[in-house]
Phi, psi and omega in degrees: 000126179290154175274114183264174174292329174298314181299324183293310181299324180292316180294314181301318174291330169295319172302320175292318180301306182304321186285315182304315183292331186269354186264178184291333182298332180284341177285340177299149179288333175308303183293333173294320185290319180304310189293324182292337179286333188286140169293151181303314177317311184292320179301326186270334182310134174093344184277130176297151182303325185300322176300317180294312191285338179285351170280350176263149176283165180299323181299320180297315189295307180307319180290328179291324178287330181289325180290318180305308188299325183285335191267346176267000000 
């Protein structure tokens, strides 16, 4: 699979976000207020599922999967 411009952009965004999140800039109240205004979908877009899942407990994931299996 070739490396595309979209791949580069996604990686670059993730690197910038990681740098931003680890820096002092993230500590400022102005940034906190800005982040509160962004829709959750925008904040999570581009994060791989593994990054999202590793922040959840095993019990939470299993409960969600169980809920999905009962609704389908």
